[in-house]
DRENPA-493487 format. One record per atom (N, C-alpha, C): atom name; residue in three letters; x, y negated, z. Coordinates in nm, 3 decimals. Layout:
BEGIN
[donu 'CA', 'ALA', [X, Y, Z]]
...
// end
This chain:
BEGIN
[donu 'N', 'ALA', [5.433, -0.873, 18.085]]
[donu 'CA', 'ALA', [5.376, -0.997, 18.034]]
[donu 'C', 'ALA', [5.359, -1.097, 18.147]]
[donu 'N', 'TRP', [5.349, -1.219, 18.111]]
[donu 'CA', 'TRP', [5.337, -1.329, 18.207]]
[donu 'C', 'TRP', [5.217, -1.308, 18.298]]
[donu 'N', 'GLY', [5.244, -1.291, 18.428]]
[donu 'CA', 'GLY', [5.137, -1.278, 18.525]]
[donu 'C', 'GLY', [5.047, -1.158, 18.503]]
[donu 'N', 'GLY', [5.090, -1.060, 18.422]]
[donu 'CA', 'GLY', [5.005, -0.944, 18.396]]
[donu 'C', 'GLY', [4.888, -0.975, 18.305]]
[donu 'N', 'ARG', [4.889, -1.090, 18.242]]
[donu 'CA', 'ARG', [4.779, -1.130, 18.153]]
[donu 'C', 'ARG', [4.829, -1.141, 18.011]]
[donu 'N', 'CYS', [4.742, -1.123, 17.917]]
[donu 'CA', 'CYS', [4.783, -1.129, 17.776]]
[donu 'C', 'CYS', [4.774, -1.271, 17.723]]
[donu 'N', 'LEU', [4.850, -1.295, 17.618]]
[donu 'CA', 'LEU', [4.839, -1.418, 17.543]]
[donu 'C', 'LEU', [4.724, -1.403, 17.446]]
[donu 'N', 'ILE', [4.665, -1.514, 17.407]]
[donu 'CA', 'ILE', [4.559, -1.515, 17.307]]
[donu 'C', 'ILE', [4.610, -1.606, 17.196]]
[donu 'N', 'ALA', [4.630, -1.549, 17.077]]
[donu 'CA', 'ALA', [4.685, -1.629, 16.967]]
[donu 'C', 'ALA', [4.603, -1.610, 16.841]]
[donu 'N', 'SER', [4.606, -1.714, 16.759]]
[donu 'CA', 'SER', [4.540, -1.709, 16.630]]
[donu 'C', 'SER', [4.638, -1.759, 16.525]]
[donu 'N', 'ASN', [4.630, -1.702, 16.406]]
[donu 'CA', 'ASN', [4.713, -1.751, 16.296]]
[donu 'C', 'ASN', [4.629, -1.824, 16.192]]
[donu 'N', 'THR', [4.509, -1.861, 16.226]]
[donu 'CA', 'THR', [4.421, -1.927, 16.131]]
[donu 'C', 'THR', [4.477, -2.062, 16.087]]
[donu 'N', 'SER', [4.458, -2.095, 15.962]]
[donu 'CA', 'SER', [4.491, -2.228, 15.913]]
[donu 'C', 'SER', [4.364, -2.298, 15.866]]
[donu 'N', 'VAL', [4.250, -2.235, 15.891]]
[donu 'CA', 'VAL', [4.122, -2.289, 15.847]]
[donu 'C', 'VAL', [4.040, -2.340, 15.966]]
[donu 'N', 'LEU', [4.030, -2.260, 16.072]]
[donu 'CA', 'LEU', [3.950, -2.298, 16.188]]
[donu 'C', 'LEU', [4.032, -2.387, 16.281]]
[donu 'N', 'PRO', [3.974, -2.495, 16.333]]
[donu 'CA', 'PRO', [4.048, -2.580, 16.426]]
[donu 'C', 'PRO', [4.079, -2.503, 16.556]]
[donu 'N', 'LEU', [4.207, -2.498, 16.592]]
[donu 'CA', 'LEU', [4.248, -2.425, 16.712]]
[donu 'C', 'LEU', [4.181, -2.479, 16.837]]
[donu 'N', 'GLN', [4.165, -2.609, 16.845]]
[donu 'CA', 'GLN', [4.102, -2.666, 16.965]]
[donu 'C', 'GLN', [3.957, -2.618, 16.979]]
[donu 'N', 'ASP', [3.886, -2.604, 16.867]]
[donu 'CA', 'ASP', [3.749, -2.552, 16.872]]
[donu 'C', 'ASP', [3.746, -2.410, 16.929]]
[donu 'N', 'ILE', [3.843, -2.329, 16.891]]
[donu 'CA', 'ILE', [3.851, -2.192, 16.943]]
[donu 'C', 'ILE', [3.879, -2.197, 17.093]]
[donu 'N', 'ALA', [3.979, -2.276, 17.133]]
[donu 'CA', 'ALA', [4.017, -2.286, 17.274]]
[donu 'C', 'ALA', [3.901, -2.332, 17.360]]
[donu 'N', 'ASP', [3.823, -2.426, 17.310]]
[donu 'CA', 'ASP', [3.711, -2.481, 17.388]]
[donu 'C', 'ASP', [3.605, -2.376, 17.421]]
[donu 'N', 'ARG', [3.607, -2.264, 17.352]]
[donu 'CA', 'ARG', [3.506, -2.160, 17.374]]
[donu 'C', 'ARG', [3.561, -2.039, 17.451]]
[donu 'N', 'LEU', [3.687, -2.045, 17.490]]
[donu 'CA', 'LEU', [3.748, -1.933, 17.560]]
[donu 'C', 'LEU', [3.734, -1.943, 17.712]]
[donu 'N', 'ARG', [3.729, -1.830, 17.776]]
[donu 'CA', 'ARG', [3.727, -1.825, 17.922]]
[donu 'C', 'ARG', [3.862, -1.868, 17.980]]
[donu 'N', 'HIS', [3.970, -1.836, 17.910]]
[donu 'CA', 'HIS', [4.105, -1.869, 17.956]]
[donu 'C', 'HIS', [4.182, -1.945, 17.847]]
[donu 'N', 'PRO', [4.143, -2.069, 17.819]]
[donu 'CA', 'PRO', [4.210, -2.145, 17.714]]
[donu 'C', 'PRO', [4.357, -2.175, 17.745]]
[donu 'N', 'GLU', [4.396, -2.164, 17.870]]
[donu 'CA', 'GLU', [4.536, -2.188, 17.906]]
[donu 'C', 'GLU', [4.629, -2.080, 17.850]]
[donu 'N', 'ARG', [4.573, -1.967, 17.809]]
[donu 'CA', 'ARG', [4.650, -1.857, 17.752]]
[donu 'C', 'ARG', [4.648, -1.857, 17.599]]
[donu 'N', 'PHE', [4.589, -1.960, 17.539]]
[donu 'CA', 'PHE', [4.568, -1.965, 17.394]]
[donu 'C', 'PHE', [4.668, -2.056, 17.325]]
[donu 'N', 'LEU', [4.709, -2.014, 17.206]]
[donu 'CA', 'LEU', [4.793, -2.097, 17.119]]
[donu 'C', 'LEU', [4.781, -2.046, 16.976]]
[donu 'N', 'GLY', [4.832, -2.124, 16.884]]
[donu 'CA', 'GLY', [4.838, -2.082, 16.746]]
[donu 'C', 'GLY', [4.977, -2.030, 16.714]]
[donu 'N', 'LEU', [4.984, -1.919, 16.644]]
[donu 'CA', 'LEU', [5.110, -1.864, 16.594]]
[donu 'C', 'LEU', [5.092, -1.843, 16.444]]
[donu 'N', 'HIS', [5.156, -1.926, 16.366]]
[donu 'CA', 'HIS', [5.137, -1.922, 16.222]]
[donu 'C', 'HIS', [5.266, -1.878, 16.154]]
[donu 'N', 'TYR', [5.265, -1.757, 16.104]]
[donu 'CA', 'TYR', [5.381, -1.703, 16.034]]
[donu 'C', 'TYR', [5.389, -1.768, 15.896]]
[donu 'N', 'LEU', [5.508, -1.818, 15.862]]
[donu 'CA', 'LEU', [5.526, -1.882, 15.733]]
[donu 'C', 'LEU', [5.524, -1.776, 15.623]]
[donu 'N', 'HIS', [5.474, -1.816, 15.507]]
[donu 'CA', 'HIS', [5.454, -1.723, 15.396]]
[donu 'C', 'HIS', [5.573, -1.731, 15.301]]
[donu 'N', 'PRO', [5.627, -1.622, 15.256]]
[donu 'CA', 'PRO', [5.594, -1.485, 15.292]]
[donu 'C', 'PRO', [5.659, -1.446, 15.426]]
[donu 'N', 'ALA', [5.581, -1.387, 15.511]]
[donu 'CA', 'ALA', [5.624, -1.358, 15.648]]
[donu 'C', 'ALA', [5.745, -1.266, 15.657]]
[donu 'N', 'ASP', [5.763, -1.180, 15.560]]
[donu 'CA', 'ASP', [5.877, -1.089, 15.566]]
[donu 'C', 'ASP', [6.009, -1.156, 15.528]]
[donu 'N', 'ARG', [6.004, -1.278, 15.477]]
[donu 'CA', 'ARG', [6.126, -1.348, 15.435]]
[donu 'C', 'ARG', [6.163, -1.465, 15.525]]
[donu 'N', 'TRP', [6.073, -1.510, 15.609]]
[donu 'CA', 'TRP', [6.099, -1.625, 15.694]]
[donu 'C', 'TRP', [6.109, -1.580, 15.839]]
[donu 'N', 'GLU', [6.211, -1.629, 15.909]]
[donu 'CA', 'GLU', [6.224, -1.596, 16.051]]
[donu 'C', 'GLU', [6.143, -1.691, 16.137]]
[donu 'N', 'PHE', [6.094, -1.799, 16.078]]
[donu 'CA', 'PHE', [6.027, -1.903, 16.156]]
[donu 'C', 'PHE', [5.877, -1.877, 16.170]]
[donu 'N', 'VAL', [5.826, -1.912, 16.287]]
[donu 'CA', 'VAL', [5.683, -1.902, 16.316]]
[donu 'C', 'VAL', [5.642, -2.034, 16.382]]
[donu 'N', 'GLU', [5.541, -2.100, 16.327]]
[donu 'CA', 'GLU', [5.490, -2.221, 16.391]]
[donu 'C', 'GLU', [5.419, -2.182, 16.519]]
[donu 'N', 'MET', [5.450, -2.249, 16.628]]
[donu 'CA', 'MET', [5.387, -2.225, 16.757]]
[donu 'C', 'MET', [5.312, -2.354, 16.793]]
[donu 'N', 'ILE', [5.180, -2.346, 16.795]]
[donu 'CA', 'ILE', [5.095, -2.464, 16.808]]
[donu 'C', 'ILE', [5.019, -2.460, 16.940]]
[donu 'N', 'ALA', [5.043, -2.558, 17.024]]
[donu 'CA', 'ALA', [4.971, -2.570, 17.151]]
[donu 'C', 'ALA', [4.844, -2.651, 17.129]]
[donu 'N', 'VAL', [4.742, -2.620, 17.209]]
[donu 'CA', 'VAL', [4.622, -2.702, 17.217]]
[donu 'C', 'VAL', [4.627, -2.774, 17.351]]
[donu 'N', 'ALA', [4.528, -2.857, 17.378]]
[donu 'CA', 'ALA', [4.530, -2.939, 17.500]]
[donu 'C', 'ALA', [4.543, -2.855, 17.627]]
[donu 'N', 'GLN', [4.481, -2.738, 17.629]]
[donu 'CA', 'GLN', [4.479, -2.657, 17.751]]
[donu 'C', 'GLN', [4.594, -2.556, 17.759]]
[donu 'N', 'THR', [4.675, -2.540, 17.657]]
[donu 'CA', 'THR', [4.780, -2.438, 17.659]]
[donu 'C', 'THR', [4.876, -2.463, 17.774]]
[donu 'N', 'ALA', [4.895, -2.363, 17.857]]
[donu 'CA', 'ALA', [4.984, -2.372, 17.972]]
[donu 'C', 'ALA', [5.130, -2.361, 17.928]]
[donu 'N', 'PRO', [5.220, -2.429, 17.997]]
[donu 'CA', 'PRO', [5.363, -2.415, 17.966]]
[donu 'C', 'PRO', [5.410, -2.270, 17.972]]
[donu 'N', 'GLU', [5.355, -2.191, 18.064]]
[donu 'CA', 'GLU', [5.392, -2.049, 18.074]]
[donu 'C', 'GLU', [5.355, -1.973, 17.948]]
[donu 'N', 'THR', [5.245, -2.010, 17.887]]
[donu 'CA', 'THR', [5.201, -1.946, 17.763]]
[donu 'C', 'THR', [5.302, -1.973, 17.652]]
[donu 'N', 'LEU', [5.348, -2.096, 17.642]]
[donu 'CA', 'LEU', [5.446, -2.131, 17.540]]
[donu 'C', 'LEU', [5.578, -2.057, 17.563]]
[donu 'N', 'ARG', [5.622, -2.049, 17.688]]
[donu 'CA', 'ARG', [5.746, -1.977, 17.718]]
[donu 'C', 'ARG', [5.734, -1.828, 17.684]]
[donu 'N', 'GLU', [5.622, -1.768, 17.720]]
[donu 'CA', 'GLU', [5.603, -1.625, 17.693]]
[donu 'C', 'GLU', [5.592, -1.599, 17.543]]
[donu 'N', 'ALA', [5.524, -1.686, 17.471]]
[donu 'CA', 'ALA', [5.512, -1.669, 17.325]]
[donu 'C', 'ALA', [5.648, -1.684, 17.258]]
[donu 'N', 'GLU', [5.727, -1.780, 17.303]]
[donu 'CA', 'GLU', [5.859, -1.798, 17.246]]
[donu 'C', 'GLU', [5.948, -1.677, 17.273]]
[donu 'N', 'ALA', [5.938, -1.620, 17.393]]
[donu 'CA', 'ALA', [6.015, -1.500, 17.427]]
[donu 'C', 'ALA', [5.969, -1.382, 17.342]]
[donu 'N', 'LEU', [5.839, -1.369, 17.322]]
[donu 'CA', 'LEU', [5.785, -1.262, 17.239]]
[donu 'C', 'LEU', [5.837, -1.272, 17.095]]
[donu 'N', 'LEU', [5.836, -1.393, 17.042]]
[donu 'CA', 'LEU', [5.886, -1.413, 16.906]]
[donu 'C', 'LEU', [6.035, -1.382, 16.898]]
[donu 'N', 'ALA', [6.111, -1.421, 16.998]]
[donu 'CA', 'ALA', [6.255, -1.393, 16.999]]
[donu 'C', 'ALA', [6.281, -1.243, 17.000]]
[donu 'N', 'ARG', [6.202, -1.169, 17.078]]
[donu 'CA', 'ARG', [6.217, -1.023, 17.081]]
[donu 'C', 'ARG', [6.185, -0.961, 16.945]]
[donu 'N', 'ALA', [6.102, -1.029, 16.868]]
[donu 'CA', 'ALA', [6.066, -0.980, 16.734]]
[donu 'C', 'ALA', [6.162, -1.034, 16.627]]
[donu 'N', 'GLY', [6.267, -1.104, 16.669]]
[donu 'CA', 'GLY', [6.363, -1.157, 16.575]]
[donu 'C', 'GLY', [6.317, -1.282, 16.502]]
[donu 'N', 'ARG', [6.223, -1.353, 16.562]]
[donu 'CA', 'ARG', [6.167, -1.473, 16.500]]
[donu 'C', 'ARG', [6.206, -1.596, 16.582]]
[donu 'N', 'THR', [6.203, -1.711, 16.517]]
[donu 'CA', 'THR', [6.233, -1.838, 16.581]]
[donu 'C', 'THR', [6.107, -1.923, 16.583]]
[donu 'N', 'ALA', [6.071, -1.972, 16.702]]
[donu 'CA', 'ALA', [5.952, -2.055, 16.717]]
[donu 'C', 'ALA', [5.982, -2.198, 16.673]]
[donu 'N', 'LEU', [5.894, -2.252, 16.592]]
[donu 'CA', 'LEU', [5.896, -2.394, 16.556]]
[donu 'C', 'LEU', [5.780, -2.458, 16.631]]
[donu 'N', 'LYS', [5.810, -2.537, 16.732]]
[donu 'CA', 'LYS', [5.703, -2.595, 16.815]]
[donu 'C', 'LYS', [5.637, -2.709, 16.740]]
[donu 'N', 'VAL', [5.506, -2.697, 16.724]]
[donu 'CA', 'VAL', [5.426, -2.797, 16.656]]
[donu 'C', 'VAL', [5.333, -2.859, 16.760]]
[donu 'N', 'MET', [5.337, -2.989, 16.771]]
[donu 'CA', 'MET', [5.249, -3.059, 16.865]]
[donu 'C', 'MET', [5.136, -3.125, 16.787]]
[donu 'N', 'ARG', [5.018, -3.113, 16.841]]
[donu 'CA', 'ARG', [4.901, -3.175, 16.776]]
[donu 'C', 'ARG', [4.841, -3.277, 16.868]]
// end
């Protein structure tokens, strides 16, 4: 994994991602990963950055999704 550290991801569509990030010790490792419904039929996953999300986090998440046979759809907020 990137730098030996884990990614922190949420698939919530109810809680504001920025609110979650603002309370984390390492918000640079946080992003939203929202699997489209039904997840078993769609290869696409929304990848949502917050203000603090590091570019390395986005690259690692995209690589993780690719290894899982998924395609990241980058969503900017």
